[in-house]
C-alpha positions in Angstrom: -20.3 31.0 -20.6 -22.8 30.6 -23.9 -25.5 32.1 -21.6 -26.5 35.8 -22.4 -27.4 36.4 -18.4 -24.3 37.1 -16.2 -23.7 34.1 -14.2 -23.2 34.3 -10.4 -24.5 38.1 -9.8 -22.6 38.7 -6.8 -20.0 36.5 -4.7 -19.0 36.7 -1.4 -15.2 36.3 -1.0 -14.7 32.6 -1.2 -13.8 31.0 2.2 -10.1 30.2 2.9 -10.0 26.7 3.9 -8.8 25.8 6.9 -6.3 23.2 7.5 -6.6 21.5 11.1 -3.9 20.4 13.2 -4.7 18.1 16.1 -6.0 20.1 19.1 -8.8 20.2 21.7 -11.6 21.6 20.7 -13.5 24.6 22.2 -16.4 26.2 21.5 -17.7 29.6 22.3 -20.8 31.3 21.1 -22.0 35.0 20.8 -24.9 36.6 22.5 -28.1 36.3 21.3 -30.4 38.8 19.7 -32.9 40.7 22.0 -36.0 38.4 21.7 -34.4 35.4 20.5 -33.7 32.0 22.3 -30.2 30.9 20.8 -29.9 27.3 20.5 -26.5 26.2 21.5 -24.2 23.6 19.5 -22.2 22.2 22.0 -18.6 20.8 21.4 -18.0 17.3 21.3 -15.3 15.8 23.6 -13.2 13.9 21.0 -11.6 10.4 22.0 -7.9 10.2 22.0 -6.5 9.3 18.2 -5.3 6.2 17.7 -1.2 6.2 17.5 -1.5 4.5 14.0 -3.8 7.1 12.3 -2.0 9.8 13.7 1.2 9.1 12.5 -0.3 8.4 8.7 -1.9 12.3 9.7 1.5 13.7 10.4 2.8 11.9 7.2 0.2 13.9 5.2 1.0 17.2 6.6 4.9 16.5 5.6 3.5 16.0 2.2 1.5 18.8 2.2 4.3 21.2 3.0 6.3 20.0 0.0 3.6 21.8 -2.6 1.0 20.6 -4.8 3.1 17.8 -6.3 2.5 15.9 -3.4 -1.1 16.6 -2.9 -1.8 12.8 -4.1 0.6 11.1 -1.7 -0.9 13.5 1.3 -4.5 12.7 0.5 -3.5 8.8 0.6 -2.3 8.9 3.8 -5.4 11.1 5.0 -7.6 8.4 3.7 -5.4 5.8 5.3 -5.8 7.7 8.5 -9.9 7.6 8.4 -9.6 4.0 8.0 -7.4 3.8 10.8 -9.2 5.6 13.0 -13.1 6.4 11.6 -13.7 9.1 14.3 -10.3 11.3 13.4 -11.6 14.7 13.3 -8.7 16.5 11.8 -8.2 13.8 8.9 -11.5 14.1 7.7 -11.8 17.9 7.8 -8.0 18.0 6.1 -9.0 15.5 3.5 -12.2 17.8 2.9 -9.8 20.7 2.7 -7.6 19.0 0.1 -10.5 17.8 -2.2 -12.0 21.5 -2.0 -8.7 22.8 -3.3 -8.1 20.5 -6.1 -11.8 21.5 -7.1 -13.7 17.8 -6.3 -16.6 19.6 -4.1 -18.7 16.3 -3.9 -15.9 14.4 -2.2 -15.2 17.1 -0.4 -18.3 17.6 0.6 -18.6 14.3 2.1 -15.4 14.5 4.2 -16.5 17.6 5.9 -19.5 16.1 6.8 -17.8 13.1 8.4 -15.6 15.8 10.5 -18.9 17.8 11.4 -21.2 14.4 12.6 -18.0 13.7 14.6 -16.9 17.4 15.9 -20.5 19.7 15.6 -18.7 22.3 17.5 -16.1 23.1 14.7 -17.9 26.5 13.1 -14.7 26.5 10.7 -15.8 22.5 9.1 -19.5 24.2 9.2 -18.5 27.2 7.1 -16.2 24.9 5.0 -19.4 22.4 4.6 -22.0 24.9 3.7 -19.5 26.8 1.3 -18.4 23.5 -0.7 -22.1 22.9 -0.7 -23.0 26.5 -2.3 -19.9 25.9 -5.1 -21.4 22.3 -5.7 -24.8 23.9 -6.7 -26.1 22.4 -3.5 -27.7 25.9 -2.2 -30.5 24.5 0.0 -27.9 22.3 1.9 -25.9 25.1 2.8 -29.0 26.9 3.5 -30.2 24.8 6.0 -26.6 24.6 7.8 -26.1 28.3 7.7 -29.8 28.8 9.3 -28.8 26.1 11.9 -25.6 27.8 13.1 -27.4 31.4 12.8 -29.8 30.2 15.3 -27.2 29.5 17.4 -25.1 32.8 16.5 -27.7 35.3 15.7 -25.2 37.9 15.9 -22.7 36.7 13.4 -23.2 39.2 10.6 -20.9 37.0 8.5 -23.0 33.7 9.0 -26.4 35.9 7.6 -24.2 37.7 5.2 -23.8 33.8 3.4 -27.3 32.7 4.5 -28.7 35.2 2.5 -26.6 34.2 -0.4 -27.4 30.9 -0.5 -30.9 31.5 0.2 -30.7 34.2 -2.8 -28.9 31.7 -5.3 -31.4 28.6 -4.1 -34.6 30.9 -5.2 -35.6 31.2 -1.6 -35.9 35.0 -2.2 -38.9 35.9 0.1 -36.3 34.3 2.9 -33.4 35.9 1.3 -35.7 39.3 1.9 -36.3 39.0 5.2 -33.1 38.0 6.2 -31.5 41.0 4.7 -34.3 42.9 6.7 -32.9 41.6 9.7 -29.2 42.3 8.3 -30.3 45.9 7.8 -31.5 46.2 11.2 -28.4 44.6 12.8 -25.7 46.8 10.8 -27.2 50.1 12.9 -24.1 52.5 12.1 -22.1 49.9 10.4 -21.3 51.6 7.1 -19.7 48.3 5.5 -22.2 46.1 6.7 -24.9 48.5 5.7 -23.3 48.5 2.0 -23.6 44.8 2.2 -27.6 44.9 3.3 -28.1 47.2 0.5 -26.3 45.4 -1.8 -28.0 42.0 -1.1 -31.4 43.8 -1.4 -30.6 44.9 -4.7 -29.8 41.4 -5.9 -32.6 39.9 -4.2 -35.1 43.0 -6.5 -33.0 42.0 -9.4 -33.8 38.6 -8.7 -37.3 39.1 -8.9 -37.2 41.1 -11.8 -38.0 44.3 -10.0 -35.6 46.3 -11.4 -36.4 49.5 -10.3 -36.4 48.4 -6.5 -33.1 46.7 -7.4 -31.2 50.0 -8.6 -32.9 52.1 -5.8 -31.3 49.6 -3.3 -27.9 49.6 -5.1 -27.8 53.5 -5.5 -28.5 53.5 -1.8 -25.3 51.1 -1.1 -23.1 53.1 -3.4 -24.2 56.7 -1.7 -22.9 55.1 1.4 -19.4 54.1 -0.6 -18.9 54.8 -4.2 -15.9 52.5 -4.3 -17.8 49.5 -3.9 -16.5 47.5 -6.8 -18.9 45.0 -6.3 -22.2 47.3 -6.1 -21.2 48.8 -9.5 -20.9 45.6 -10.9 -24.4 44.6 -9.5 -25.7 48.0 -11.1 -24.2 46.4 -13.8 -26.4 43.5 -14.1 -29.3 45.6 -13.6 -28.9 47.6 -16.6 -27.8 44.5 -18.7 -31.1 43.1 -17.6 -33.0 46.2 -19.0 -30.9 45.5 -22.4 -28.9 48.8 -21.4 -25.6 46.7 -22.7 -23.6 50.1 -23.1 -24.6 51.4 -19.4 -24.0 47.7 -18.2 -20.5 47.7 -19.6 -19.3 51.1 -18.1 -20.5 50.1 -14.9 -18.5 46.9 -15.3 -15.8 49.4 -16.1 -16.3 51.4 -13.3 -16.0 48.4 -11.2 -12.9 47.0 -12.5 -11.2 50.2 -12.2 -11.8 50.3 -8.6 -10.6 46.7 -8.1 -8.6 45.5 -10.5 -8.7 42.1 -8.9 -12.5 41.9 -8.8 -13.0 39.0 -11.5 -16.6 38.8 -11.5 -16.8 42.5 -13.5 -14.1 41.3 -16.1 -16.2 38.1 -16.7 -19.5 40.1 -17.2 -17.9 42.5 -19.8 -16.4 39.4 -21.6 -20.1 38.1 -21.6 -20.9 41.2 -23.2 -18.6 40.9 -25.8 -18.9 37.3 -26.6 -22.9 38.2 -26.7 -21.8 40.2 -29.6 -19.6 37.5 -30.9 -16.5 39.8 -30.4 -14.3 36.8 -28.9 -11.0 39.0 -29.1 -12.2 41.4 -26.8 -13.5 39.0 -24.8 -10.2 37.1 -24.3 -8.3 40.4 -23.7 -10.5 41.2 -20.8 -10.6 37.4 -19.7 -6.6 37.7 -20.1 -6.9 40.7 -17.5 -9.1 38.7 -14.8 -6.6 35.6 -14.7 -3.7 38.0 -14.2 -5.3 40.0 -11.4 -6.4 36.8 -10.2 -4.2 34.0 -10.8 -5.8 31.3 -8.9 -8.8 31.4 -10.1 -9.4 28.3 -12.0 -12.9 29.7 -13.4 -11.5 32.8 -15.2 -9.0 30.5 -16.7 -12.0 28.6 -18.0 -13.9 31.4 -19.2 -10.7 32.4 -21.1 -10.6 28.7 -22.8 -14.3 29.2 -24.0 -13.1 32.7 -25.5 -10.0 31.8 -27.2 -11.8 28.8 -28.5 -14.7 30.8 -30.1 -11.7 33.2 -31.7 -9.9 30.3 -33.2 -6.8 30.4 -30.7 -7.3 26.3 -29.8 -3.6 26.1 -28.2 -4.1 29.1 -26.2 -7.9 27.6 -25.3 -5.9 24.0 -24.4 -3.4 26.2 -22.4 -6.0 28.1 -20.3 -7.9 25.0 -19.5 -4.9 23.3 -18.4 -3.9 26.2 -16.2 -7.3 25.6 -14.9 -6.4 22.0 -14.2 -2.9 23.3 -12.4 -5.1 25.3 -9.9 -7.5 22.5 -9.4 -6.8 19.3 -10.3 -10.1 17.9 -10.5 -12.0 21.0 -11.7 -15.2 19.8 -13.6 -15.7 22.3 -16.0 -12.2 22.5 -17.3 -12.0 18.7 -17.7 -15.3 18.5 -19.5 -14.3 21.6 -22.0 -10.7 20.4 -22.6 -12.5 17.0 -23.3 -14.5 18.8 -26.1 -11.5 20.6 -27.3 -9.7 17.2 -27.9 -12.9 15.6 -29.4 -14.1 18.3 -31.7 -11.1 20.4 -32.5 -7.9 18.2 -31.7 -9.6 14.8 -33.4 -7.9 13.2 -30.2 -10.0 10.6 -29.3 -7.8 8.8 -26.4 -6.9 12.3 -24.8 -10.8 13.1 -25.2 -12.0 10.1 -23.6 -9.4 10.3 -20.7 -10.7 14.2 -20.1 -14.7 13.0 -20.0 -13.5 10.0 -17.5 -11.9 12.2 -15.4 -14.9 15.0 -15.3 -17.2 11.7 -14.5 -15.1 10.8 -11.1 -15.1 14.7 -10.0 -18.3 16.0 -11.4 -20.9 16.2 -8.7 -24.1 13.3 -9.4 -26.7 15.8 -10.8 -23.9 17.8 -12.8 -26.2 18.5 -16.0 -22.9 17.4 -18.1 -22.7 14.2 -17.2 -25.1 12.8 -19.3 -23.4 14.7 -22.5 -20.0 13.6 -21.0 -21.0 9.6 -20.8 -22.5 9.4 -24.5 -19.2 11.1 -25.6 -17.3 8.3 -24.2 -19.5 5.8 -25.8 -19.4 7.6 -29.4 -15.7 7.6 -28.9 -15.1 3.7 -27.8 -17.8 3.2 -30.7 -15.5 5.3 -33.4 -12.3 3.6 -32.4 -13.6 0.3 -32.8 -15.1 1.0 -36.0 -11.8 2.6 -37.3 -9.7 -0.7 -35.8 -12.3 -3.0 -38.2 -11.8 -0.5 -40.9 -7.9 -1.0 -40.6 -8.1 -4.5 -40.0 -9.9 -4.9 -42.9 -7.6 -2.9 -45.4 -4.9 -5.0 -44.1 
C-alpha cells in the first residue's frame, strides 16, 4: 500500500472455489474456432477410492458443514484421505480448496496440481489452480495452464479473458495484445464481451505506458456501456499515471457510485489519500470498502495500514485480525500484524508468533520472507539479551 501506483489495475471476479463430491468425471469440449485445430483434453478413468480413504473424506465434509471453526479438523481428515489413497482426486481438490480459502496459496496450488495430475479433464480444478497461481504471483505458470486449456477450447471466452489477464500481469504484453485482438473478433455483437475486450486493450496500453491509446480504448468501452464500474476505475488509473490526481479521484468516485461493492476503486481512492498523507480519509474510504465487501481480506489489510498510519493502533490490529478471520493464513495480514506487535506494541512474543506463521504461509519467493526471518532472529537475540540483563540484576 505504500507504492504510489495503484496495485492490481483490474481484477477479474474471484473464481469461486468449487468443492468436489465423489462422482464420475465427464469432459466435454466446445467446438474449435474456424481454422484452428483443438487439442482435446481427455478425462481420466479414475480408480475406485479405497474405503478407509472415503471414510476420512466424508468425515472432512461433515466438519466443513460445521463452519470455519472446524476447518483445521476437516483439513486433517483430507490429508489422511490422501495418505490412505494418493489417487483420491476429490480429496486433493478439496484440500486445495480449503487451503485457498484460508489464504495459503502455495499449499493450495500443490494440492490442486496433484488433483489435476490425477484428473486432467477437470476444468474446475484447472481454473482453480491457475487462479491460485495468479493470486500467489506466479503469472507465467497460470498463463501456461490457461493457454493449454484454451488450445482445447478456443471459443471459451472466460478462459481467454483470464489468459489475457495473467499475460498482462506477467508482463507478456505483446502476447496479451494478440489475445485481446482475438477476443475482440470473437465478441462479435456481444456488448459485454466487447466491453471486456476494450477494457483489456486499455489496460495493456496502460502497462505499455501508451496512455493516449489506453484512454481511447477505455472510452470505446464506456461508449458501449457507461455504467461499467471497472472501466471507470481503469480510466482513473490512466489519469493517475498522467499526474492528474483530481481527475483520477473523480473517476474512482464514479466507479464507486456505480458499484459500491467494487473494492478496487475504493482502494485506489485510499491510495491517493495516503499518497497525500491523509490517513484519516483513507481510513474512511477503506471502511466503506470492507463494509461493501466484508469477505475481502486484502481490503482489511489495507484498512490496517491506513489505521496504523493514522495512529489508530487498536483499529489497525482489529483490521488485521479480521483479515485473518476471513483467511487464517493470509500472509500480508500475518506480516503486518507482526510489524505492529514488534514496532508499536513492543510485544516480542506475539511478534515472533506472527512472523513464524507468516513464514509457514507465505510463498517461497515472497520478498518479505527475508525481512521476517531477520526480525525473528532480532527478537530472539533481544529476548536473550534482556534475560541476561535480568539475571545480572538478580
